[in-house]
C-alpha positions as a Python dict, from the first residue, in 0.01 Angstrom:
ca = {
    (1, 'M'): (0, 0, 0),
    (2, 'E'): (-311, 169, 139),
    (3, 'I'): (-304, 545, 147),
    (4, 'N'): (-535, 786, 325),
    (5, 'K'): (-664, 992, 33),
    (6, 'D'): (-700, 1301, 257),
    (7, 'A'): (-333, 1298, 352),
    (8, 'L'): (-154, 1159, 50),
    (9, 'S'): (132, 1403, 43),
    (10, 'N'): (207, 1378, 416),
    (11, 'Q'): (202, 998, 410),
    (12, 'I'): (430, 986, 109),
    (13, 'A'): (663, 1238, 277),
    (14, 'E'): (671, 1017, 589),
    (15, 'H'): (754, 715, 375),
    (16, 'I'): (1044, 894, 206),
    (17, 'T'): (1163, 1026, 542),
    (18, 'S'): (1168, 671, 678),
    (19, 'Q'): (1377, 559, 379),
    (20, 'I'): (1626, 837, 449),
    (21, 'I'): (1656, 772, 822),
    (22, 'T'): (1700, 396, 776),
    (23, 'G'): (1968, 455, 514),
    (24, 'D'): (1770, 305, 224),
    (25, 'L'): (1810, 647, 67),
    (26, 'K'): (2146, 817, 107),
    (27, 'P'): (2261, 1179, 68),
    (28, 'G'): (2276, 1266, -300),
    (29, 'D'): (2028, 997, -409),
    (30, 'K'): (1781, 1118, -667),
    (31, 'L'): (1410, 1106, -582),
    (32, 'I'): (1228, 1009, -899),
    (33, 'E'): (868, 1127, -910),
    (34, 'K'): (751, 857, -1153),
    (35, 'S'): (896, 580, -938),
    (36, 'Y'): (705, 697, -630),
    (37, 'A'): (391, 762, -833),
    (38, 'D'): (403, 400, -953),
    (39, 'T'): (473, 271, -601),
    (40, 'F'): (175, 449, -450),
    (41, 'G'): (-50, 425, -755),
    (42, 'V'): (-105, 800, -773),
    (43, 'S'): (-36, 1088, -1009),
    (44, 'R'): (282, 1292, -977),
    (45, 'A'): (103, 1584, -810),
    (46, 'P'): (100, 1443, -453),
    (47, 'I'): (460, 1328, -503),
    (48, 'R'): (563, 1685, -587),
    (49, 'D'): (375, 1808, -281),
    (50, 'A'): (553, 1550, -63),
    (51, 'L'): (892, 1656, -196),
    (52, 'Y'): (801, 2019, -129),
    (53, 'I'): (718, 1930, 233),
    (54, 'L'): (1055, 1757, 268),
    (55, 'K'): (1230, 2053, 110),
    (56, 'L'): (1078, 2281, 376),
    (57, 'E'): (1199, 2038, 644),
    (58, 'G'): (1551, 2059, 505),
    (59, 'V'): (1567, 1692, 406),
    (60, 'V'): (1542, 1732, 28),
    (61, 'E'): (1691, 1986, -209),
    (62, 'K'): (1624, 2058, -575),
    (63, 'L'): (1916, 2105, -808),
    (64, 'P'): (1916, 2239, -1166),
    (65, 'R'): (1895, 1955, -1421),
    (66, 'K'): (1901, 1693, -1143),
    (67, 'G'): (1567, 1745, -977),
    (68, 'A'): (1501, 1645, -616),
    (69, 'I'): (1777, 1469, -422),
    (70, 'V'): (1835, 1372, -61),
    (71, 'R'): (2016, 1660, 100),
    (72, 'N'): (2379, 1606, 193),
    (73, 'Y'): (2459, 1802, 509),
    (74, 'S'): (2809, 1944, 536),
    (75, 'R'): (3019, 1885, 848),
    (76, 'T'): (2964, 2247, 948),
    (77, 'E'): (2586, 2208, 915),
    (78, 'I'): (2593, 1891, 1125),
    (79, 'F'): (2796, 2067, 1395),
    (80, 'D'): (2552, 2360, 1388),
    (81, 'L'): (2257, 2123, 1417),
    (82, 'L'): (2406, 1942, 1716),
    (83, 'E'): (2511, 2263, 1888),
    (84, 'I'): (2163, 2410, 1851),
    (85, 'R'): (2018, 2087, 1996),
    (86, 'N'): (2262, 2112, 2287),
    (87, 'L'): (2170, 2474, 2356),
    (88, 'L'): (1796, 2402, 2352),
    (89, 'E'): (1832, 2107, 2589),
    (90, 'S'): (2051, 2313, 2820),
    (91, 'L'): (1784, 2586, 2823),
    (92, 'A'): (1521, 2323, 2898),
    (93, 'M'): (1723, 2193, 3194),
    (94, 'N'): (1755, 2547, 3328),
    (95, 'R'): (1376, 2582, 3317),
    (96, 'I'): (1334, 2244, 3489),
    (97, 'A'): (1572, 2357, 3763),
    (98, 'T'): (1340, 2652, 3821),
    (99, 'S'): (1000, 2485, 3791),
    (100, 'G'): (1090, 2137, 3915),
    (101, 'V'): (1072, 1789, 3763),
    (102, 'D'): (739, 1692, 3607),
    (103, 'D'): (665, 1348, 3752),
    (104, 'K'): (432, 1254, 3466),
    (105, 'R'): (696, 1336, 3206),
    (106, 'L'): (958, 1153, 3408),
    (107, 'S'): (738, 841, 3410),
    (108, 'L'): (712, 864, 3031),
    (109, 'M'): (1091, 893, 3008),
    (110, 'I'): (1129, 579, 3219),
    (111, 'E'): (887, 393, 2990),
    (112, 'K'): (1079, 511, 2684),
    (113, 'L'): (1408, 406, 2843),
    (114, 'H'): (1268, 56, 2896),
    (115, 'E'): (1191, 35, 2522),
    (116, 'M'): (1539, 161, 2437),
    (117, 'K'): (1702, -120, 2636),
    (118, 'Y'): (1563, -383, 2399),
    (119, 'E'): (1617, -199, 2071),
    (120, 'K'): (1936, -267, 1873),
    (121, 'N'): (1829, -129, 1535),
    (122, 'P'): (2001, 212, 1496),
    (123, 'S'): (1710, 373, 1311),
    (124, 'R'): (1443, 260, 1557),
    (125, 'Y'): (1670, 339, 1851),
    (126, 'S'): (1722, 692, 1720),
    (127, 'H'): (1343, 746, 1719),
    (128, 'L'): (1316, 622, 2077),
    (129, 'N'): (1612, 838, 2179),
    (130, 'H'): (1456, 1141, 2013),
    (131, 'S'): (1129, 1080, 2200),
    (132, 'F'): (1322, 1047, 2527),
    (133, 'H'): (1491, 1383, 2474),
    (134, 'Q'): (1161, 1536, 2363),
    (135, 'H'): (1026, 1473, 2713),
    (136, 'I'): (1311, 1686, 2853),
    (137, 'I'): (1215, 1964, 2613),
    (138, 'D'): (846, 1933, 2703),
    (139, 'M'): (930, 1935, 3074),
    (140, 'S'): (1065, 2289, 3026),
    (141, 'K'): (704, 2404, 2974),
    (142, 'S'): (839, 2655, 2721),
    (143, 'Q'): (646, 2667, 2394),
    (144, 'M'): (930, 2859, 2229),
    (145, 'I'): (1188, 2593, 2318),
    (146, 'Q'): (949, 2318, 2205),
    (147, 'D'): (880, 2487, 1871),
    (148, 'M'): (1248, 2545, 1798),
    (149, 'Y'): (1338, 2187, 1892),
    (150, 'K'): (1064, 2052, 1666),
    (151, 'R'): (1222, 2234, 1371),
    (152, 'L'): (1535, 2018, 1410),
    (153, 'G'): (1312, 1714, 1345),
    (154, 'T'): (1416, 1486, 1062),
    (155, 'P'): (1767, 1626, 1006),
    (156, 'L'): (1847, 1550, 1370),
    (157, 'L'): (1708, 1197, 1335),
    (158, 'M'): (1928, 1145, 1026),
    (159, 'V'): (2239, 1246, 1219),
    (160, 'Q'): (2147, 1040, 1525),
    (161, 'S'): (2072, 727, 1323),
    (162, 'A'): (2416, 746, 1162),
    (163, 'S'): (2575, 792, 1505),
    (164, 'F'): (2399, 494, 1661),
    (165, 'S'): (2514, 275, 1371),
    (166, 'K'): (2865, 290, 1514),
    (167, 'E'): (2963, 9, 1748),
    (168, 'G'): (2927, 85, 2117),
    (169, 'N'): (2729, 407, 2078),
    (170, 'I'): (2393, 255, 2171),
    (171, 'N'): (2533, 96, 2488),
    (172, 'K'): (2701, 423, 2590),
    (173, 'S'): (2378, 609, 2523),
    (174, 'L'): (2177, 368, 2740),
    (175, 'E'): (2413, 398, 3035),
    (176, 'E'): (2399, 777, 3025),
    (177, 'H'): (2021, 789, 2984),
    (178, 'E'): (1974, 557, 3281),
    (179, 'L'): (2194, 782, 3493),
    (180, 'L'): (2008, 1092, 3374),
    (181, 'V'): (1676, 940, 3480),
    (182, 'H'): (1830, 849, 3817),
    (183, 'Y'): (1939, 1209, 3874),
    (184, 'L'): (1601, 1352, 3772),
    (185, 'Y'): (1415, 1101, 3990),
    (186, 'N'): (1626, 1199, 4290),
    (187, 'D'): (1596, 1570, 4212),
    (188, 'E'): (1972, 1603, 4157),
    (189, 'L'): (1924, 1859, 3886),
    (190, 'K'): (2277, 1999, 3885),
    (191, 'K'): (2418, 1652, 3822),
    (192, 'A'): (2152, 1592, 3557),
    (193, 'Q'): (2250, 1915, 3381),
    (194, 'Q'): (2619, 1828, 3389),
    (195, 'L'): (2556, 1477, 3258),
    (196, 'L'): (2335, 1599, 2974),
    (197, 'D'): (2590, 1864, 2879),
    (198, 'Q'): (2868, 1604, 2872),
    (199, 'H'): (2650, 1356, 2684),
    (200, 'N'): (2577, 1612, 2411),
    (201, 'A'): (2938, 1732, 2404),
    (202, 'D'): (3055, 1372, 2347),
    (203, 'V'): (2816, 1334, 2054),
    (204, 'L'): (2951, 1652, 1899),
    (205, 'E'): (3312, 1548, 1960),
    (206, 'G'): (3243, 1212, 1798),
    (207, 'Y'): (3149, 1388, 1476),
    (208, 'K'): (3454, 1611, 1486),
    (209, 'K'): (3673, 1300, 1487),
    (210, 'N'): (3509, 1155, 1177),
}
């Protein structure tokens, strides 16, 4: 595997993140430095740096006598994560209602939706879905909202990937995203806000039933 020597730690962190989101690594799995050092043909130093990056992102935690493991989020933490996401998207929609729909962003959302229609892999779909919602956040034109949403990053992708693995969730998601785009395109912002609120509430309720 070829590695950019100027960005070793970040590339290794991205690789581990991908393993977590796809489910190749599960909560509680130990991350062995030597194993990754052998895989990438590097010393342990960039591996430690990569694990530190992931620790800051909230994806990895270090435990006494166990070392680095994939973080296992509690139900309460998952609920908090989803509720914060819901609040930020609601704030973004309020800003859009004030400033208007950004046609360029809306076009990007439509393009992303087209990709989502042909993607059945839960992990890849979750990335597309995250990008779709990111356009809503960016359309708010609020740097504060964007920065706070970015901090949800990988933990949110982990939760979403698990959700889309359940039968029927991708199809339901597609239907609601198509309707959301329809409302935004026709400048029916109140309906768009209500739909997004219900969409996010359904996701949260789905976890409460697990």
